[in-house]
N, C-alpha and C positions, 0 to 999 in steps of 0.2 A: 241958258245953253251950258251944257256940261263938257267943255273942253278944257283940260288942265294941262300945263307945262309940268313935267316932272323931271327929276334928275337922279344921278347914281345913288344919292344918299336917301332919297325918299320913295324910290320905285317900288322896292318889296312891299312897303307899308301901303302904298297906294294901290296895289293889285291884289292885296290880301283877301278882300271881300267883294262879291258880287261880280258882274261882267264888265270888262274893260276892253275897249279896242284901243291897242297901243300902235301909234303912228311913229316910226322911226324915221327921221326927216333930217334935212340940212338946209340952211338958208339959200345956198347956191345951187340947189337940185331944182331943175325945171319941172319935172313930173311932180315933185312935192308941192311946188307952188300952184300946180293945176289941181291938186287933189284937195288942197286946203279948204276952198268953198264947198266942195262935195262933203267934206267931213263936217262942216258947220250944218249942212242941210241934214245929214245923217244924226247929228247930236240932237237937232230940233225933233226929228221923228222918234228917236229912242229915248227921249228925256224921261227920267224917273225909272228906267229900266236898265240902262247901260251908261256908262261914261266913256269919253274918249280922251285918251292921255297922249300928249305929244313928247317926244323924247329926241332931243337935238344930238345926233350922232357924234358931231364934232366935239361937243362940250361933255358928253356922256359915254366915252368909248368904252367903259367897263360894261355897262348895261348892254350896250349893242353887242359886245363880244360875247357876252353871257348867253344871248339869245341867237347867236350865229348870224347876225345881220350882215350881209355881204353887198346887198344892192339896196338902194333906197328909192322910192318909199317902200318900206317893208311894214305891213300891217299884222299885227299879231293879236289874236283874241285870247284873252285870259278869263278864266272863271275861278274865282276863290284862289287866286295865286298860281293856278296851273295853265300852261299853254293848251288850248283846245283847237286852234285853227291858225293858219297863216296864209297871206297872200302878199306877193311881191308885185310892185308896179301900180300904175293908175288902174283904179276900179271904179265903176259907175256906181252912183247912190244906191240903186236897187240891189245891187250884188252885196254891197256891204251891209244893208239893212237886213237882208236875207241871212246873211252869215251871222250876224249878231242874234237875230230872232231864233235861229236854229239852236242856240245854246242858252236861251233863257229859261 
């Protein structure tokens, strides 16, 4: 399963190539806890095509600020280092898979 924790220091490197769905989250966030198992299912479905990266906004405020994250969970789809799509709040698995597949 391709879910990786990333931080301020390695974020740019991790998003530089390929398609990545970045989950901006925090441990105290209820909707973030709800979406975690959904993201695991999405990771299984898009394995080999895209990765899921998790950024804890409490520990990585610079990256969250760089991408204008005001509410969590915020999910940003990156392709070769560029933001191509963004959704805020809980999303069903089908919507996330379709968001990723649209940019493969």
